Each structure stands twice: as C-alpha cells, then as structure tokens.
C-alpha positions, 0 to 999 in steps of 0.5 A: 735721264742725265740729259734730261736733268741737265736740260731741265737745269738750264734755266737756273741762274749761274753762279759767278766765280768772280768776286762780286762787289757788294751792293753798296759799291754798286750803288756808289758806282751807279750814283757817282760815275756817268758810264756814258762819259767815264770809265771807272776803277774800283779798289778795296783794302781790308782796314788793318792795324797798319792804319788808314794811310796804308789801307787808303794807299792800297785801295787807291793803288788797286783802283788805279790799276783796274782803271789803267787796264780799262784805259788801255782797252779804250786806247787800243780801240781808238788806235785801231779806229785811227789806223783804219784810216792808214793804208796797209803798207804804212800800217807796218810803220805804226804796228811795232810802236803801238804798245809804247804809244798806248802806254805812253797815252795811258800814263798821261791819262792815268794822271788825270783821274778823279776819285769819285768816292770812298767808303767802308763796308764790312771792314774794307775800304773802297775807292772809286776812281774815274777817267773821262772817255772824251779825254782819253779819246783826245789824248789817244788822238793827240799821241797818234798825230804827234807820232805821225808828224814825228815819222814825217819829219824823220822821213823828210830828213831822210829824203833831204839827206838822200837828195843832198847825196852827189855821185863820187867817181871811184878813185883809180886803184893804184897798183902799189906792188907794180910802183914799188917793183919799178923803183927797185929795178932802177936801183 
C-alpha cells in the first residue's frame, strides 16, 4: 500500500528548499540580462534603520559574491578547455597554479561588472550585476597565455644557465696532516 501511495505521488511538484527569488526579480533578470552573453549575480538586503547606503552596500556585496562564484565556474571551464590542448606531462606544470590563476582572473573580471538593475520588493532591496561571458573568456585566455609565456621565460633562463656551465676539474686534496708532520720532523 505504501509503495502504491508513493508511486502515485510521483507526479506532484517537488517543493524547493532554496530561497526562490520573487517573480519581480525573475522578471527583472529576464528583461535586463542577456543569458546568452552574460552571467548574473543577485543580492538582496532588508532595508533597515541603518539607511539606504548600508542596505545598498550589503545587497551589492552579496550580488558580487554570487557573481564571483559563477565567474569562477566559467573560468574553470575555460581553463579546462585550454588545458585540453596541453600534453599530459606539461599539464603537471599548470596544475599547482590553476587556483591562483583562476582567482587572479576572477578578480580582474569582477572589476568589470555592470549593475543592471536595482529594485525594492516587500522592504528588501535587490541588486542585479552582470559580467560578459566573452570578457571572462578573453581574460581567462590572456591569463593562461601570459602564464605560459612566463613559464617559457623561466625555462629558457634555466636552459641558458645550464648551457653556460663549464666543467671544473676537482682540486686535488692536499693532505694537510702529512705536510705538517714533515715540517715537524725537520725541526
């Protein structure tokens, strides 16, 4: 009986456990964000007695953090695409630096965001910010190419230094004890 009841309920809509954006936010996103060319972050803050300046800063910070997480995901995808062009031996050179390269790229990308909309709904201020997918791709590519160029320079310096090395014959060990003992015998 329980199995039949559970199977019978499978067509019911599932309840979301996440905070769903109000329809006004979804409408603003649909009207202001080109999802084929941009990714967005949304932040919200309850309007408080601290005033609009503090509320706006809280909502903007939340929107930027939301967007930065999405930017990081895109950068990871782009770096993986670029790494697919690298041989498996050389990939090891990049692997330890990918997080730092991603953070660097994301910090630059987050500096180029656009605030698309802000609105108040039920005493809550919402802010929507976007970043261009093309700009994120270009910055990811630039960072990857610059890092590769830096690696080439460092490896070339190592190669030059090793090529400049010359063989130096070892100096014969002078037996200090036998020389001093001969001097003592002659005295």
